C-alpha positions as CSV (number, residue, x, y, z in Angstrom):
1,M,98.3,67.2,-41.6
2,A,97.5,64.5,-40.9
3,P,99.5,61.1,-42.8
4,R,98.3,59.9,-46.3
5,R,96.9,56.5,-46.7
6,L,99.3,55.1,-49.3
7,D,99.0,53.3,-52.4
8,P,102.2,51.0,-52.6
9,D,102.7,51.6,-56.2
10,D,102.9,55.4,-55.2
11,I,105.8,55.1,-53.5
12,A,108.0,56.7,-55.7
13,S,106.1,60.0,-55.5
14,L,107.0,60.2,-51.6
15,L,110.4,59.5,-52.0
16,P,113.4,62.3,-52.1
17,A,114.7,62.7,-55.5
18,K,118.5,61.3,-55.0
19,G,117.9,61.4,-51.4
20,R,119.3,58.7,-48.9
21,V,116.4,56.2,-47.1
22,L,116.7,54.8,-43.5
23,V,115.2,51.0,-43.9
24,S,114.4,49.6,-40.4
25,S,115.3,45.8,-41.0
26,C,116.2,43.2,-39.1
27,S,113.3,41.3,-37.6
28,A,110.9,43.7,-38.3
29,E,111.9,44.7,-42.0
30,S,108.6,45.4,-44.1
31,L,108.3,43.3,-47.0
32,V,105.0,45.0,-48.2
33,L,107.7,48.7,-48.4
34,G,110.3,46.7,-49.8
35,D,108.4,45.1,-52.8
36,A,106.8,48.6,-53.5
37,V,110.3,49.9,-53.6
38,R,111.2,47.3,-56.0
39,R,107.8,47.3,-58.4
40,A,108.7,51.2,-58.3
41,G,112.1,50.9,-60.2
42,T,113.3,53.3,-62.4
43,A,110.8,55.8,-61.2
44,L,112.6,56.1,-58.0
45,G,115.6,57.3,-59.6
46,A,118.9,57.3,-57.7
47,M,118.1,56.5,-54.3
48,T,120.6,55.5,-51.5
49,F,119.5,53.0,-48.8
50,T,120.9,52.5,-45.6
51,G,120.5,49.6,-42.7
52,I,120.8,47.4,-40.9
53,F,121.1,44.0,-42.9
54,V,121.3,40.5,-41.0
55,P,122.9,37.7,-43.4
56,G,120.2,35.0,-43.8
57,L,117.2,37.1,-42.6
58,N,117.1,40.1,-44.7
59,T,117.2,38.8,-48.1
60,R,116.2,42.2,-50.4
61,S,118.7,44.2,-51.6
62,W,116.7,47.2,-52.2
63,L,118.2,47.9,-55.7
64,A,115.2,48.8,-57.4
65,N,117.1,49.9,-60.6
66,P,120.9,50.0,-61.9
67,T,121.3,53.7,-60.2
68,C,120.2,52.9,-56.6
69,R,123.4,52.0,-54.0
70,V,122.9,50.6,-50.8
71,E,124.8,51.3,-47.3
72,T,125.4,48.5,-45.4
73,F,126.9,47.6,-42.4
74,F,126.8,43.8,-42.5
75,M,127.5,42.3,-45.8
76,T,124.4,39.6,-46.8
77,P,125.3,37.6,-49.5
78,E,122.7,39.4,-51.6
79,L,124.4,42.6,-51.1
80,K,127.7,40.9,-51.9
81,A,126.1,39.6,-55.5
82,A,125.6,43.5,-56.1
83,G,129.2,44.6,-56.5
84,A,129.7,48.4,-56.9
85,A,126.0,49.4,-56.1
86,T,127.0,48.1,-52.6
87,K,129.0,50.2,-50.1
88,F,130.2,48.2,-47.2
89,L,130.9,50.5,-43.9
90,P,132.5,48.2,-41.4
91,F,131.6,50.2,-38.5
92,C,131.4,49.1,-34.8
93,Y,127.5,49.8,-33.8
94,G,128.6,53.4,-31.8
95,D,130.4,54.3,-35.0
96,I,127.2,53.5,-36.7
97,L,125.1,55.4,-34.2
98,H,127.6,58.9,-34.7
99,W,127.5,58.3,-38.8
100,L,123.7,58.1,-38.9
101,R,123.1,61.1,-36.9
102,S,126.1,63.0,-38.4
103,I,124.6,62.6,-42.3
104,P,121.1,63.5,-44.3
105,I,119.1,61.1,-44.0
106,D,115.6,62.4,-46.4
107,A,113.4,59.2,-45.4
108,A,112.6,56.3,-43.6
109,L,111.0,53.3,-44.3
110,F,110.0,51.2,-41.3
111,M,107.3,49.0,-39.6
112,V,105.3,49.9,-36.2
113,T,102.1,48.6,-34.6
114,P,98.7,50.1,-35.0
115,P,98.2,53.4,-32.6
116,D,97.5,52.9,-29.2
117,G,94.5,54.8,-27.1
118,D,97.2,58.2,-27.0
119,G,97.9,57.9,-30.9
120,L,101.2,56.1,-30.2
121,C,102.6,53.9,-32.9
122,S,105.2,50.9,-31.2
123,F,108.4,50.1,-33.2
124,G,108.1,46.4,-31.7
125,P,110.9,44.6,-30.7
126,V,113.4,46.5,-33.2
127,V,114.2,50.1,-32.0
128,D,117.7,49.9,-32.1
129,F,118.3,53.4,-34.6
130,L,114.9,54.7,-35.6
131,A,113.7,55.1,-32.4
132,E,116.1,58.2,-31.9
133,L,116.8,59.2,-35.4
134,W,113.0,59.3,-36.8
135,P,112.4,63.2,-35.3
136,K,114.9,64.7,-37.9
137,I,113.7,62.5,-41.1
138,P,111.7,64.9,-42.5
139,V,110.1,61.8,-44.7
140,R,108.4,58.9,-42.6
141,V,106.4,56.3,-44.5
142,A,105.2,53.9,-42.3
143,H,103.9,49.9,-42.3
144,I,101.3,49.8,-39.7
145,N,101.4,46.0,-39.0
146,P,98.6,44.1,-36.6
147,R,100.8,41.3,-36.2
148,L,103.8,43.3,-34.6
149,P,104.2,43.1,-30.7
150,R,103.9,46.5,-28.8
151,V,106.6,46.2,-26.5
152,A,106.7,48.3,-23.3
153,G,108.5,51.8,-23.1
154,P,108.4,54.5,-24.3
155,H,109.9,54.4,-27.7
156,G,107.6,54.9,-30.5
157,I,106.1,57.4,-32.7
158,P,103.1,59.4,-33.0
159,F,100.4,58.8,-35.3
160,E,100.1,61.9,-36.6
161,A,103.9,62.4,-37.0
162,L,103.8,59.7,-40.1
163,T,104.2,61.1,-43.7
164,A,102.3,58.3,-45.3
165,F,101.3,54.7,-43.7
166,I,100.2,51.1,-45.3
167,E,98.4,48.6,-43.6
168,A,99.2,45.2,-43.7
169,D,99.7,41.8,-42.0
170,Q,102.9,40.2,-41.9
171,D,104.9,37.9,-39.8
172,L,107.9,39.2,-38.2
173,L,111.3,37.8,-40.1
174,E,112.2,34.5,-38.4
175,Q,116.0,33.2,-37.5
176,R,115.6,29.8,-35.4
177,D,118.3,29.1,-33.1
178,P,120.6,26.3,-34.6
179,P,120.6,22.9,-33.0
180,D,123.8,22.2,-30.6
181,D,126.6,19.9,-31.5
182,P,129.0,18.4,-28.8
183,V,131.4,21.1,-29.9
184,S,128.7,24.1,-29.2
185,R,127.5,22.3,-25.7
186,A,131.4,21.9,-24.4
187,I,132.1,25.3,-25.4
188,G,128.8,26.5,-23.9
189,E,129.5,24.4,-20.4
190,A,133.0,26.3,-20.5
191,V,131.8,30.2,-21.1
192,A,129.2,29.2,-18.1
193,R,131.9,28.9,-15.6
194,F,132.3,32.3,-15.9
195,A,129.1,33.8,-15.3
196,S,127.9,33.4,-11.2
197,N,124.0,33.7,-10.2
198,G,123.5,37.3,-10.5
199,A,125.3,38.1,-14.0
200,T,124.4,40.5,-16.4
201,L,124.9,38.7,-20.0
202,Q,125.9,40.1,-23.3
203,M,126.0,37.9,-26.5
204,G,125.6,37.6,-30.1
205,L,123.4,35.5,-32.2
206,G,125.0,31.5,-33.3
207,K,125.4,28.3,-32.2
208,I,128.0,28.7,-29.5
209,P,126.2,32.0,-27.8
210,T,122.7,30.0,-28.0
211,A,124.5,27.1,-26.7
212,A,126.3,29.2,-23.5
213,L,122.4,30.7,-22.7
214,R,121.4,27.1,-22.7
215,A,124.3,26.0,-20.5
216,L,123.2,28.9,-18.1
217,K,119.8,27.1,-17.5
218,G,120.5,25.9,-13.7
219,H,121.7,29.6,-12.6
220,R,119.4,32.2,-10.8
221,N,118.6,36.3,-11.1
222,L,120.7,36.6,-14.5
223,R,120.0,39.6,-16.7
224,V,120.8,40.4,-20.5
225,H,121.6,43.5,-21.4
226,S,122.8,43.1,-25.6
227,G,122.5,44.7,-29.0
228,L,120.7,41.4,-30.1
229,I,118.1,39.2,-27.9
230,P,118.4,35.5,-29.2
231,E,115.3,33.1,-28.7
232,A,117.6,30.9,-26.4
233,V,116.8,33.9,-23.9
234,V,113.3,32.5,-23.8
235,D,115.0,29.3,-22.8
236,L,116.4,31.0,-19.7
237,E,113.2,32.7,-18.5
238,D,111.3,29.4,-18.8
239,A,113.8,27.8,-16.5
240,G,113.6,30.4,-13.6
241,A,116.9,31.9,-14.3
242,L,116.3,35.0,-15.3
243,A,115.7,37.9,-12.4
244,P,112.5,39.0,-11.4
245,G,111.1,42.4,-13.2
246,V,112.6,43.8,-16.0
247,S,115.5,41.4,-16.7
248,V,115.9,41.6,-20.8
249,T,117.1,44.7,-21.8
250,G,118.0,44.9,-26.1
251,G,117.8,46.9,-29.2
252,A,116.3,44.3,-31.8
253,A,115.1,40.8,-30.8
254,I,115.9,37.7,-33.5
255,G,114.1,34.6,-33.4
256,S,111.1,33.0,-34.2
257,R,107.3,33.3,-33.0
258,R,108.2,31.6,-29.4
259,L,110.4,34.9,-29.0
260,Y,108.3,37.5,-30.7
261,D,105.3,36.5,-28.2
262,R,107.1,37.2,-25.5
263,V,108.9,40.4,-25.9
264,A,105.7,42.2,-24.9
265,S,106.0,40.5,-21.4
266,G,107.0,42.8,-18.6
267,A,110.5,40.9,-18.5
268,Y,111.8,42.8,-22.1
269,R,112.7,46.5,-22.4
270,F,113.6,47.6,-25.9
271,R,115.9,50.8,-25.7
272,P,117.7,52.4,-28.9
273,V,121.4,52.1,-29.3
274,S,122.4,55.3,-27.7
275,Y,121.6,53.7,-24.8
276,T,122.4,49.7,-25.2
277,H,125.7,50.5,-26.0
278,S,126.3,53.7,-24.1
279,P,130.1,53.6,-22.8
280,K,128.0,55.4,-19.5
281,V,125.5,52.7,-18.9
282,L,127.7,49.7,-19.4
283,A,129.9,51.0,-17.0
284,E,127.2,51.1,-14.4
285,I,126.2,47.4,-14.9
286,D,127.6,45.3,-12.1
287,N,129.0,41.7,-13.0
288,F,129.0,42.1,-16.8
289,V,129.7,39.2,-18.6
290,T,130.2,39.9,-22.3
291,L,130.2,36.6,-24.7
292,N,131.3,37.3,-28.8
293,S,132.6,34.8,-31.3
294,A,135.4,34.7,-33.5
295,I,136.4,33.4,-36.8
296,E,140.4,33.3,-35.4
297,V,141.9,34.1,-32.1
298,D,146.1,34.8,-32.6
299,L,148.3,33.8,-29.4
300,F,148.6,37.5,-28.6
301,G,144.6,37.0,-27.7
302,Q,143.6,39.2,-31.2
303,A,140.2,38.4,-32.1
304,Y,139.2,38.5,-35.7
305,A,135.9,37.9,-36.3
306,E,135.0,40.2,-40.1
307,V,136.1,37.7,-42.8
308,G,134.6,34.3,-43.5
309,P,135.3,32.1,-46.3
310,S,133.4,33.4,-48.7
311,G,135.1,37.3,-47.7
312,L,134.2,40.4,-45.7
313,I,131.4,40.1,-43.9
314,S,130.8,42.6,-41.1
315,G,132.2,45.3,-38.9
316,A,133.1,44.6,-35.6
317,G,129.5,45.1,-35.0
318,G,128.6,45.6,-31.0
319,A,131.7,43.4,-29.8
320,S,133.9,46.2,-29.6
321,D,131.7,48.8,-27.5
322,F,130.5,46.1,-25.2
323,A,134.0,45.1,-24.5
324,R,135.0,48.9,-23.3
325,G,131.9,49.0,-21.4
326,A,132.6,45.7,-19.6
327,R,136.1,46.6,-19.3
328,A,135.0,49.9,-17.3
329,A,132.6,48.0,-15.3
330,G,134.9,45.6,-14.1
331,G,133.3,42.5,-15.7
332,A,134.5,39.6,-17.8
333,R,135.0,39.8,-21.6
334,I,135.1,36.2,-23.6
335,V,135.6,35.2,-26.9
336,A,134.2,31.8,-27.9
337,L,134.6,29.8,-31.2
338,A,135.4,26.2,-32.3
339,A,139.0,25.0,-31.9
340,S,139.2,23.9,-35.7
341,A,137.4,24.2,-39.4
342,N,137.4,22.0,-42.1
343,R,137.1,18.6,-39.9
344,G,140.0,19.6,-37.8
345,A,142.7,20.4,-40.9
346,V,142.5,23.9,-40.1
347,S,143.1,25.5,-36.5
348,R,141.5,28.8,-35.6
349,I,143.6,29.5,-32.9
350,V,146.5,30.6,-35.3
351,A,150.2,32.3,-35.0
352,P,150.6,36.2,-34.7
353,G,150.2,37.6,-38.3
354,E,148.3,34.5,-39.8
355,G,144.8,35.9,-38.7
356,R,142.3,37.0,-41.4
357,G,140.9,40.4,-41.9
358,P,141.3,43.4,-39.5
359,V,141.7,42.7,-35.7
360,S,138.1,42.8,-34.3
361,L,138.9,43.0,-31.0
362,G,142.4,43.6,-29.3
363,R,144.3,41.7,-27.3
364,M,143.7,44.6,-24.5
365,D,139.8,43.7,-25.4
366,T,139.7,40.1,-24.2
367,D,140.0,38.3,-20.8
368,V,139.0,34.9,-21.9
369,V,139.2,32.7,-24.8
370,V,137.3,29.4,-24.7
371,T,136.9,26.3,-27.4
372,E,135.7,23.1,-26.8
373,H,139.3,22.2,-25.5
374,G,138.8,24.5,-22.4
375,A,139.4,28.3,-21.6
376,A,142.4,30.5,-21.9
377,D,142.1,32.8,-19.0
378,L,144.5,35.4,-20.0
379,R,144.1,38.0,-17.2
380,G,147.4,39.1,-15.6
381,L,149.6,37.1,-18.0
382,D,152.6,37.9,-20.5
383,H,152.7,37.2,-23.5
384,D,155.1,33.8,-23.1
385,E,152.0,32.6,-20.7
386,R,149.2,33.8,-22.6
387,A,150.6,32.2,-26.0
388,R,151.0,28.8,-23.8
389,A,147.8,29.3,-22.4
390,L,146.1,29.5,-26.0
391,V,147.9,26.9,-27.7
392,A,146.6,24.5,-25.0
393,I,142.9,25.0,-26.2
394,A,144.0,24.8,-29.9
395,P,143.1,21.6,-31.8
396,P,146.0,18.9,-29.9
397,A,147.4,18.3,-33.5
398,H,148.3,21.6,-34.4
399,R,149.7,22.4,-31.1
400,D,153.4,21.7,-31.6
401,R,153.2,23.8,-34.8
402,L,151.8,26.6,-32.6
403,A,154.0,26.1,-30.2
404,A,157.1,26.4,-32.2
405,Q,156.1,29.5,-34.1
406,W,155.6,30.9,-31.0
407,S,158.9,30.2,-30.0
408,E,160.4,31.4,-33.0
409,L,158.3,34.7,-32.8
410,A,159.5,35.3,-29.1
411,A,163.1,34.8,-29.9
412,S,163.0,37.7,-32.2
413,F,161.7,40.4,-29.4
């Protein structure tokens, strides 16, 4: 049966009552489908929506009526404001995939390109989960968007496999790289010293990973293998720092139009989470360097990245998956953060027991911790040596206190 051309105001007639709907979001979230869900209101009944909703990028709650619920893996301000209607699942990416494979998903809402000559619609630069899961989802509602870039690779959906579709132009959602500042530049330059020519890089989003990538523009033959591809990768490409051929592999691109205009080139490949976060794939990457941010690091070397000033903001994300992969590959695992907060009043290098929230990366998941005061290379160090190295990159005004706290703790061992 050919897919049905859908009037957006009829979307409630397609979505199964009390069903779970997977929303393809990140930069390819369909505002057309989101608005249709909102207008459907009570006609939808008690639907549950789930997806990767990125703070600052995905601002819709998908809560069309008081009986709707959302399951999320990152806590956006909009979903936090929804209170009990939001269920926050603090999973790493590998566990997100396992969970989505294990539960019934009744429908999917997603964006694709128009079909090519073979009838295949590309998912564009957001293939993370849906590219693998769609064959098991019975109702498939697509927003066919001529502005979505078609990316190289086998991951898409045949037009004939769609249940229904809407055609509309929409720009991808943009999240521009933050500007550099002296602290992030100093951290980026320190991180760059741990990546040699020919390294393969993994990084998250944010000011510090962006500064680190910019600090690597003088390197050569670099590759990127990451869950999220930020815009600063284009800076490496323009500087001639990337290796020839396919040099960038990721699950989703988040940036501005400048990045989205590049992802269709031969340098970029987009693969599902089952590949980008696969322990087997990661273990085979030579010279693999992972860079992830943290909010706090304690003197054991444990990183805390899930609780911000407004409360819980995420699970472990992909950081733990990549840390395990880099360990198997014999690579370097870097955690980077500004040394202080609140204009120096608060140290983000903290004594054991003072980190807020769950441990995101354990002490066995971290090789190097970097702040603007330098790098603490923890490899091969005992507990005292690790603590001293971390105190040395803490804010100068807090070092004596941290050293005294460590001495008191160490005396009790």
